C-alpha positions in Angstrom: 30.9 105.5 24.9 32.8 102.7 24.9 30.5 100.6 22.2 30.6 104.4 20.4 34.1 103.8 20.2 34.5 100.2 18.8 31.4 101.9 16.2 34.1 104.3 15.0 37.1 101.8 14.8 34.8 99.2 12.9 34.0 101.9 10.4 37.4 103.1 10.4 38.0 99.2 10.1 35.2 98.5 6.7 36.3 102.1 5.4 40.1 100.7 4.8 39.4 97.5 3.6 37.4 98.9 1.0 39.5 101.1 -0.3 42.6 98.3 -0.6 40.3 95.9 -2.6 38.8 98.8 -4.9 41.7 100.8 -5.6 45.6 100.2 -7.6 46.9 103.6 -6.8 49.2 103.4 -4.2 48.6 107.4 -3.4 45.9 107.0 -2.6 46.4 104.4 -0.3 48.6 105.7 1.5 46.7 109.3 2.1 44.5 107.1 3.9 46.4 104.8 5.5 48.5 108.4 7.0 44.9 110.1 7.4 43.6 107.0 9.5 47.1 107.0 11.6 46.7 110.5 12.3 42.9 110.5 13.5 43.3 107.4 15.5 47.1 108.8 17.3 45.8 112.0 17.8 48.5 113.8 15.8 48.9 116.5 13.6 52.3 115.2 11.7 53.8 112.0 10.5 54.9 110.6 7.5 55.6 107.5 5.8 58.9 106.2 4.5 58.8 103.8 2.1 62.2 100.9 1.6 63.1 99.4 -1.4 66.5 97.8 -2.9 68.6 99.5 -0.1 66.8 102.7 -0.9 64.6 104.9 1.7 61.8 107.4 0.1 59.7 109.3 2.2 56.8 108.8 0.4 54.2 111.5 2.3 53.9 113.8 4.8 51.6 115.8 6.6 52.2 119.2 9.5 55.8 118.6 8.3 55.6 122.1 5.4 59.5 121.7 5.6 59.5 118.1 4.9 59.4 117.1 0.5 59.6 113.9 -0.7 62.7 113.0 -1.0 64.9 109.8 -1.7 67.6 108.5 0.7 70.9 106.1 -0.3 70.9 103.6 3.0 74.2 101.0 3.9 73.4 97.6 5.0 73.8 97.3 8.7 76.3 93.7 8.2 
């Protein structure tokens, strides 16, 4: 069983590496990343938030129907 789990992890890693090298579309990359992480952690709800210039944006959400893609402005902690 351990070897089949290891093979599954290697296949997922290979698939991710191929996508990273073949796609310049950030939305495709984020969807793949979120799907992969959710599958590994066996969770049904997740989101990806990105920060740039003190703005946090929920870029992608799955399993959270009431959550919409949004932008939040944050203040520095210091």
